[in-house]
C-alpha positions as CSV (number, residue, x, y, z in Angstrom):
1,X,-1.5,-5.4,55.3
2,X,-2.0,-1.6,55.3
3,X,-2.7,-0.3,51.8
4,X,0.3,2.1,51.9
5,X,2.6,-0.9,52.6
6,X,1.4,-3.0,49.6
7,X,4.0,-3.4,46.8
8,X,2.5,-1.6,43.9
9,X,2.8,-2.5,40.2
10,X,4.7,0.7,39.6
11,X,7.2,-0.2,42.4
12,X,7.7,-3.6,41.0
13,X,8.3,-2.3,37.5
14,X,10.7,0.4,38.6
15,X,12.6,-2.1,40.7
16,X,12.9,-4.5,37.8
17,X,14.0,-1.9,35.3
18,X,16.5,-0.4,37.8
19,X,18.0,-3.9,38.5
20,X,18.2,-4.7,34.8
21,X,19.0,-1.5,33.0
22,X,20.1,-3.4,30.0
23,X,16.5,-4.1,29.1
24,X,16.1,-0.5,28.0
25,X,18.4,-1.3,25.1
26,X,16.0,-4.0,24.0
27,X,13.1,-1.6,24.2
28,X,15.1,1.0,22.3
29,X,15.8,-1.6,19.6
30,X,12.1,-2.3,19.3
31,X,11.3,1.4,19.2
32,X,14.0,1.9,16.4
33,X,12.5,-0.9,14.4
34,X,8.9,0.5,14.8
35,X,10.2,3.9,13.8
36,X,11.9,2.5,10.7
37,X,8.8,0.7,9.7
38,X,6.7,3.9,10.4
39,X,9.1,5.9,8.2
40,X,8.9,3.3,5.4
41,X,5.1,3.4,5.6
42,X,5.1,7.2,5.7
43,X,7.3,7.3,2.7
44,X,4.9,4.9,0.9
45,X,1.9,7.1,1.8
46,X,3.8,10.2,0.7
47,X,4.6,8.7,-2.7
48,X,1.1,7.5,-3.2
49,X,-0.2,11.0,-2.2
50,X,2.2,12.7,-4.7
51,X,1.1,10.2,-7.4
52,X,-2.5,11.1,-6.6
53,X,-1.7,14.8,-6.9
54,X,0.0,14.1,-10.2
55,X,-3.1,12.3,-11.4
56,X,-5.3,15.3,-10.7
57,X,-3.0,17.5,-12.8
58,X,-3.8,15.4,-15.9
59,X,-7.2,16.2,-17.4
60,X,-9.4,13.2,-17.6
61,X,-10.2,14.1,-21.2
62,X,-6.6,13.6,-22.1
63,X,-6.3,10.1,-20.5
64,X,-7.7,8.2,-23.6
65,X,-5.2,10.2,-25.8
66,X,-2.3,9.6,-23.4
67,X,-2.7,5.8,-23.4
68,X,-2.3,5.8,-27.2
69,X,1.2,7.3,-27.1
70,X,3.8,5.6,-29.2
71,X,7.4,6.3,-30.0
72,X,7.6,9.6,-31.8
73,X,4.9,11.3,-29.8
74,X,7.5,12.8,-27.5
75,X,7.5,16.0,-29.5
76,X,3.7,16.4,-29.4
77,X,2.3,19.3,-27.5
78,X,0.2,17.0,-25.3
79,X,3.2,15.0,-24.3
80,X,5.3,18.0,-23.5
81,X,2.5,19.7,-21.5
82,X,2.0,16.6,-19.4
83,X,5.7,16.1,-18.9
84,X,6.1,19.7,-17.9
85,X,3.4,19.4,-15.2
86,X,4.9,16.2,-13.8
87,X,8.4,17.9,-13.8
88,X,7.0,20.9,-11.9
89,X,5.4,18.6,-9.3
90,X,8.6,16.6,-9.1
91,X,10.6,19.7,-8.2
92,X,8.0,20.9,-5.8
93,X,7.8,17.6,-3.9
94,X,11.4,16.5,-4.1
95,X,10.7,13.0,-5.5
96,X,13.3,11.4,-7.8
97,X,10.9,10.6,-10.6
98,X,7.3,10.9,-11.8
99,X,5.9,9.0,-14.7
100,X,2.7,7.6,-16.2
101,X,2.6,3.9,-17.1
102,X,0.0,2.3,-19.3
103,X,-1.3,-1.3,-19.2
104,X,1.4,-4.0,-19.2
105,X,3.9,-1.4,-17.9
106,X,4.3,0.7,-21.0
107,X,6.0,4.0,-20.2
108,X,3.8,6.8,-21.6
109,X,5.4,9.9,-20.0
110,X,8.5,10.1,-17.7
111,X,10.2,13.0,-16.1
112,X,13.5,11.2,-16.4
113,X,13.4,11.1,-20.2
114,X,15.5,8.8,-22.3
115,X,12.8,6.2,-23.0
116,X,10.5,6.7,-26.0
117,X,6.7,7.0,-25.4
118,X,5.1,3.6,-25.3
119,X,8.3,1.7,-24.4
120,X,8.1,-1.2,-22.0
121,X,9.3,-0.5,-18.4
122,X,12.0,-2.6,-16.9
123,X,9.9,-2.8,-13.7
124,X,6.7,-4.0,-15.4
125,X,7.2,-7.6,-14.3
126,X,8.6,-6.7,-10.9
127,X,5.7,-4.5,-10.0
128,X,3.0,-6.3,-12.0
129,X,0.8,-6.8,-8.9
130,X,0.9,-3.1,-8.1
131,X,0.1,-2.2,-11.7
132,X,-2.9,-4.6,-11.8
133,X,-4.2,-3.2,-8.5
134,X,-3.9,0.4,-9.7
135,X,-5.7,-0.5,-13.0
136,X,-8.4,-1.9,-10.7
137,X,-8.6,1.4,-8.9
138,X,-6.5,0.7,-5.8
139,X,-3.4,2.7,-4.9
140,X,-0.4,1.0,-3.3
141,X,3.4,1.3,-2.7
142,X,6.2,-1.1,-3.5
143,X,8.7,-2.6,-1.1
144,X,12.1,-1.0,-0.8
145,X,14.6,-1.7,-3.5
146,X,18.3,-0.9,-4.3
147,X,18.6,1.7,-7.1
148,X,21.4,3.6,-8.7
149,X,24.6,4.2,-6.7
150,X,23.4,1.8,-4.0
151,X,20.6,4.1,-2.8
152,X,17.4,2.7,-1.4
153,X,14.2,3.6,-3.4
154,X,10.5,3.1,-3.2
155,X,7.6,3.5,-5.7
156,X,4.1,4.7,-5.2
157,X,1.3,3.8,-7.6
158,X,-2.0,5.6,-8.1
159,X,-4.7,5.0,-10.8
160,X,-5.3,7.6,-13.5
161,X,-8.9,7.5,-14.6
162,X,-10.7,8.9,-17.7
163,X,-13.8,11.0,-17.4
164,X,-16.1,7.9,-16.9
165,X,-14.0,7.0,-13.8
166,X,-12.4,4.0,-15.3
167,X,-8.7,3.7,-14.6
168,X,-6.8,3.6,-17.9
169,X,-3.2,4.3,-16.7
170,X,-1.1,4.4,-13.6
171,X,0.9,7.4,-12.1
172,X,4.2,6.2,-10.6
173,X,6.2,8.3,-8.1
174,X,9.7,7.2,-7.2
175,X,11.5,8.5,-4.1
176,X,14.7,7.6,-2.2
177,X,14.8,6.3,1.4
178,X,18.1,7.6,2.5
179,X,16.7,8.3,5.9
180,X,16.3,4.6,6.5
181,X,20.0,3.9,5.9
182,X,21.1,5.6,9.1
183,X,18.6,3.4,11.0
184,X,20.5,0.3,10.0
185,X,23.6,1.5,11.8
186,X,21.7,2.4,14.9
187,X,20.0,-1.0,14.8
188,X,23.3,-2.9,14.9
189,X,24.3,-1.0,18.0
190,X,21.0,-1.5,19.7
191,X,21.0,-5.2,18.8
192,X,24.3,-5.7,20.7
193,X,23.1,-3.9,23.7
194,X,19.8,-5.6,23.6
195,X,21.4,-9.1,23.5
196,X,23.3,-8.3,26.7
197,X,20.3,-6.9,28.4
198,X,18.2,-9.9,27.4
199,X,20.7,-12.3,28.9
200,X,20.8,-10.4,32.1
201,X,17.2,-9.7,32.8
202,X,15.2,-12.2,30.7
203,X,14.2,-14.6,33.5
204,X,13.2,-11.9,36.0
205,X,11.4,-9.8,33.4
206,X,9.4,-12.9,32.3
207,X,8.3,-13.6,35.9
208,X,7.4,-9.9,36.4
209,X,5.4,-9.7,33.2
210,X,3.5,-12.9,34.1
211,X,2.6,-11.6,37.6
212,X,1.0,-8.5,35.9
213,X,-0.4,-9.8,32.7
214,X,-2.2,-12.9,34.0
215,X,-4.5,-11.1,36.3
216,X,-5.1,-8.4,33.7
217,X,-6.0,-11.1,31.2
218,X,-8.6,-12.5,33.6
219,X,-10.0,-9.0,34.1
220,X,-10.1,-8.4,30.3
221,X,-12.1,-11.6,29.9
222,X,-14.5,-10.4,32.6
223,X,-14.9,-7.0,30.9
224,X,-15.6,-8.8,27.5
225,X,-18.3,-10.8,29.2
226,X,-19.9,-7.7,30.6
227,X,-19.6,-6.0,27.2
228,X,-21.5,-9.0,25.6
229,X,-24.3,-8.5,28.1
230,X,-23.4,-11.2,30.7
231,X,-24.2,-9.4,33.9
232,X,-24.7,-12.5,36.0
233,X,-21.1,-13.9,36.1
234,X,-19.1,-12.2,38.9
235,X,-15.7,-10.6,38.4
236,X,-13.0,-12.5,40.2
237,X,-11.2,-10.7,43.1
238,X,-7.5,-10.7,42.2
239,X,-5.2,-9.8,45.1
240,X,-4.9,-6.7,47.3
241,X,-2.9,-4.5,45.0
242,X,-4.0,-2.1,42.2
243,X,-5.1,-5.1,40.1
244,X,-7.3,-6.2,43.0
245,X,-8.7,-2.7,43.4
246,X,-9.5,-2.8,39.7
247,X,-11.3,-6.2,39.9
248,X,-13.4,-5.0,42.8
249,X,-14.3,-1.8,40.9
250,X,-15.3,-3.9,37.9
251,X,-17.5,-6.1,40.2
252,X,-19.2,-3.0,41.6
253,X,-19.8,-1.8,38.1
254,X,-21.2,-5.1,37.0
255,X,-23.6,-5.0,40.0
256,X,-24.7,-1.5,39.2
257,X,-25.2,-2.3,35.5
258,X,-27.2,-5.4,36.4
259,X,-29.5,-3.4,38.7
260,X,-30.0,-0.7,36.1
261,X,-30.6,-3.3,33.4
262,X,-33.3,-5.0,35.5
263,X,-34.9,-1.6,36.2
264,X,-34.9,-0.6,32.5
265,X,-36.4,-3.9,31.4
266,X,-39.0,-3.7,34.1
267,X,-39.9,-0.2,33.0
268,X,-40.1,-1.2,29.3
269,X,-42.3,-4.2,30.2
270,X,-44.6,-2.0,32.4
271,X,-44.9,0.7,29.7
272,X,-45.6,-1.9,27.1
273,X,-48.3,-3.5,29.3
274,X,-50.0,-0.1,29.8
275,X,-50.0,0.5,26.1
276,X,-51.1,-3.0,25.2
277,X,-54.5,-2.9,27.0
278,X,-56.0,0.1,25.3
279,X,-54.4,-0.9,22.0
280,X,-56.0,-4.3,22.2
281,X,-59.4,-2.6,22.6
282,X,-58.6,-0.4,19.6
283,X,-57.8,-3.4,17.5
284,X,-61.0,-5.2,18.6
285,X,-63.3,-2.2,17.8
286,X,-61.6,-1.6,14.5
287,X,-62.1,-5.2,13.6
288,X,-65.8,-4.9,14.5
289,X,-66.2,-1.8,12.4
290,X,-64.6,-3.4,9.3
291,X,-67.1,-6.3,9.6
292,X,-70.2,-4.0,9.9
293,X,-72.3,-4.7,6.8
294,X,-74.0,-1.2,7.0
295,X,-70.6,0.5,6.5
296,X,-69.8,1.9,3.1
297,X,-67.0,0.6,1.0
298,X,-65.0,3.7,1.6
299,X,-65.6,3.6,5.4
300,X,-64.7,-0.1,5.5
301,X,-61.4,0.7,3.7
302,X,-60.6,3.5,6.1
303,X,-61.5,1.2,9.1
304,X,-59.2,-1.4,7.6
305,X,-56.3,1.0,7.5
306,X,-56.9,1.8,11.2
307,X,-56.9,-1.9,12.0
308,X,-53.6,-2.5,10.1
309,X,-52.0,0.5,11.8
310,X,-53.1,-0.7,15.2
311,X,-51.8,-4.2,14.5
312,X,-48.4,-2.6,13.5
313,X,-48.4,-0.9,16.9
314,X,-49.2,-4.2,18.6
315,X,-46.2,-5.8,17.0
316,X,-44.0,-2.9,18.0
317,X,-45.1,-3.3,21.6
318,X,-44.6,-7.0,21.4
319,X,-41.0,-6.3,20.2
320,X,-40.4,-4.1,23.2
321,X,-41.8,-6.8,25.5
322,X,-39.7,-9.5,23.9
323,X,-36.5,-7.4,24.0
324,X,-37.1,-6.7,27.7
325,X,-37.4,-10.4,28.7
326,X,-34.4,-12.2,30.2
327,X,-32.4,-14.3,27.8
328,X,-31.5,-17.7,29.2
329,X,-30.9,-20.3,26.5
330,X,-32.2,-23.8,27.1
331,X,-30.0,-25.8,24.7
332,X,-31.5,-28.6,22.7
333,X,-31.1,-30.3,19.3
334,X,-33.0,-28.0,16.9
335,X,-34.3,-28.9,13.5
336,X,-34.0,-25.6,11.7
337,X,-35.9,-26.8,8.6
338,X,-38.9,-27.7,10.7
339,X,-38.8,-24.4,12.5
340,X,-38.6,-22.5,9.2
341,X,-41.8,-24.4,8.0
342,X,-43.5,-23.0,11.0
343,X,-42.1,-19.4,10.7
344,X,-42.7,-18.9,7.0
345,X,-46.5,-18.8,7.2
346,X,-46.3,-16.3,10.0
347,X,-44.1,-14.0,8.0
348,X,-46.4,-14.2,4.9
349,X,-49.4,-13.6,7.1
350,X,-47.9,-10.4,8.6
351,X,-46.9,-9.2,5.1
352,X,-50.5,-9.8,3.9
353,X,-51.8,-7.8,6.9
354,X,-49.4,-4.9,6.2
355,X,-49.9,-4.8,2.4
356,X,-53.5,-5.8,2.1
357,X,-52.6,-8.1,-0.8
358,X,-53.4,-11.9,-0.8
359,X,-49.9,-13.1,-1.7
360,X,-46.7,-11.3,-0.9
361,X,-44.5,-11.4,-4.2
362,X,-41.5,-13.1,-2.5
363,X,-39.6,-16.1,-3.7
364,X,-38.4,-18.1,-0.7
365,X,-35.3,-20.3,-1.1
366,X,-33.4,-22.5,1.4
367,X,-30.2,-24.4,1.2
368,X,-29.8,-26.9,4.1
369,X,-26.2,-28.1,3.9
370,X,-27.0,-29.2,7.5
371,X,-30.4,-29.2,9.1
372,X,-29.8,-29.3,12.9
373,X,-27.9,-27.3,15.5
374,X,-27.5,-27.1,19.2
375,X,-29.4,-24.1,20.5
376,X,-32.6,-22.8,22.2
377,X,-35.5,-23.7,19.9
378,X,-37.5,-20.6,21.0
379,X,-34.6,-18.3,20.3
380,X,-33.9,-19.8,16.9
381,X,-37.5,-19.5,16.0
382,X,-37.5,-15.8,17.0
383,X,-34.2,-15.3,15.1
384,X,-35.7,-16.8,11.9
385,X,-38.9,-14.7,12.3
386,X,-37.0,-11.4,12.8
387,X,-34.5,-12.1,10.0
388,X,-37.2,-13.1,7.5
389,X,-39.5,-10.2,8.4
390,X,-36.5,-7.8,8.1
391,X,-35.5,-9.2,4.7
392,X,-39.1,-9.3,3.4
393,X,-39.9,-5.8,4.4
394,X,-36.6,-4.6,2.9
395,X,-37.8,-5.9,-0.5
396,X,-40.8,-3.5,-0.5
397,X,-43.9,-3.9,-2.7
398,X,-41.9,-5.1,-5.7
399,X,-40.9,-8.3,-3.9
400,X,-37.8,-10.3,-4.7
401,X,-35.8,-13.3,-3.4
402,X,-35.0,-14.4,0.2
403,X,-32.6,-17.2,0.7
404,X,-31.8,-19.1,3.9
405,X,-28.7,-21.4,4.4
406,X,-27.4,-23.5,7.2
407,X,-23.9,-24.9,7.0
408,X,-21.0,-26.1,9.0
409,X,-17.8,-24.0,9.5
410,X,-15.3,-25.6,11.7
411,X,-16.9,-25.8,15.2
412,X,-19.6,-23.4,14.3
413,X,-23.1,-23.6,12.9
414,X,-23.6,-20.7,10.5
415,X,-27.2,-19.6,9.7
416,X,-27.3,-17.1,6.9
417,X,-30.2,-15.2,5.4
418,X,-29.8,-13.1,2.2
419,X,-32.2,-10.9,0.2
420,X,-32.2,-9.1,-3.1
421,X,-33.3,-5.8,-1.7
422,X,-31.5,-2.5,-1.6
423,X,-29.2,-3.6,1.1
424,X,-27.5,-1.4,3.8
425,X,-24.4,0.7,3.4
426,X,-21.4,-1.0,5.0
427,X,-20.7,2.1,7.1
428,X,-24.1,1.5,8.8
429,X,-23.6,-2.2,9.7
430,X,-22.7,-1.5,13.3
431,X,-25.5,1.0,13.6
432,X,-28.4,-1.2,12.5
433,X,-27.3,-3.9,15.1
434,X,-27.9,-1.4,17.9
435,X,-31.4,-1.0,19.4
436,X,-33.7,1.6,18.0
437,X,-31.7,2.1,14.8
438,X,-33.7,1.4,11.7
439,X,-33.6,2.0,7.9
440,X,-37.3,1.6,7.5
441,X,-40.0,4.3,7.7
442,X,-41.8,2.3,10.4
443,X,-40.6,0.0,13.2
444,X,-38.9,0.2,16.6
445,X,-35.5,-0.9,15.3
446,X,-35.3,-3.9,17.5
447,X,-35.4,-6.8,15.0
448,X,-31.7,-7.2,14.3
449,X,-30.6,-6.0,17.8
450,X,-32.9,-8.8,19.2
451,X,-31.3,-11.3,16.9
452,X,-27.8,-10.1,18.1
453,X,-28.9,-10.3,21.8
454,X,-30.2,-13.9,21.4
455,X,-27.2,-15.1,19.5
456,X,-24.7,-13.5,21.9
457,X,-26.6,-15.2,24.8
458,X,-25.5,-18.5,23.1
459,X,-21.9,-17.2,22.9
460,X,-22.2,-16.6,19.2
461,X,-21.9,-13.6,16.9
462,X,-23.8,-11.7,14.1
463,X,-22.1,-10.3,11.0
464,X,-23.5,-8.3,8.1
465,X,-22.3,-8.3,4.6
466,X,-23.3,-7.7,1.0
467,X,-25.5,-10.5,-0.4
468,X,-24.8,-12.3,-3.6
469,X,-28.4,-11.5,-4.4
470,X,-27.6,-7.8,-4.2
471,X,-29.1,-6.9,-0.9
472,X,-28.1,-7.6,2.7
473,X,-26.6,-10.9,4.1
474,X,-26.9,-11.6,7.8
475,X,-24.7,-14.4,9.1
476,X,-25.5,-15.9,12.5
477,X,-22.8,-18.1,14.1
478,X,-23.5,-20.5,16.9
479,X,-20.2,-21.6,18.6
480,X,-21.0,-25.3,18.9
481,X,-20.8,-28.3,16.5
482,X,-23.8,-29.3,14.6
483,X,-25.0,-32.8,14.5
484,X,-24.8,-34.6,11.1
485,X,-27.5,-33.5,8.8
486,X,-28.6,-34.1,5.2
487,X,-27.9,-31.4,2.7
488,X,-30.4,-30.2,0.2
489,X,-32.0,-27.2,-1.4
490,X,-35.4,-26.1,-2.5
């Protein structure tokens, strides 16, 4: 069929909406509901922001004094000054009420007046969760509630901290939600129209949506596979309309990415090979120099430094070569404990080479809640090596603790490695999983990215978190059931 005669998605959508105009009412109802929720959320954010502004108007030096207010302190200069500042802010922002509550909901200062300082608030029990959160340093807003004269109100809570940053009280801002009342009337009207439209066009709209969304879901799945690095699985061709054009474009993109990926890996492997040959000679000659008995102690030490630096370069080149190799897992039943027994001496040997000390000051721990998983043994070995080296190097010369754990979690095998090092800022978690990003003064930044690449080749995932030991925790999830294993620790 000529392309200009193909029924386009836009034509089908316009035809459906023209035939069943009542569906617009349902859409309008949804929009009204979303707008009402957005208005409610915006009101909550506004009240929290006003409460935050009020907290900045109170000097942190006065907070310890303020929380000690009791009945009779209403006439004190401090009380009146704080109340006046809150009243000025209340008038400027248009909120109904501003106040400061202490622990357990004691009203310390209130623009509404009438309650003595230190009196218990009626809402202390109703909003206990928000008060506890604010006393823990977290701002929040309440749900809508019916106040005086049948008006809808909402509260915003923000912590009030002393000079040391410790929250000691809570600023409460109360505002009305009159704008939401009119939304209820509109909602009832839209609901009636939407019901009629739904009855008229539901069946046809369902069929139309299915004809569009199912092919798009398949394309979305193909795009996710490409994003994970699977450039071998072809993108399915879906029809001859715009969705079909999109699928063919994705397939061309996959082919181009696959070709560029192969070229890039070939280039990396070639460059690494060219560097490896002269570097191997450098290591050999440096080793010969260090073993020369006629060399002075100072010269032997300097030659040893050259040797260690060259060995570091060798490992970096090896990381590039490893990263450039194709990843095709050969699944088998893997004994992780046995692999770790092989990997640990390699890690300690590399640390000795780097530091020059006989024994790295690291305490190794492992907890095998299960000991086996279904994966590629070579890849698991490389994952253990990279994670252990990364953790050990993060500890620095002072040493520390590195803990490994393997456990079940539903249909996944979870391999976790933690350390007691300085850790990584949560904002940098995504960054350090990308190639060539590193927090160390030396290294190619391929350790964690290589782990991620190997795990995703198994269909798994890698996540970073704060360790219970104080440093970084790396959790590697393999999406297949583990075989039964004995638990234990050492």
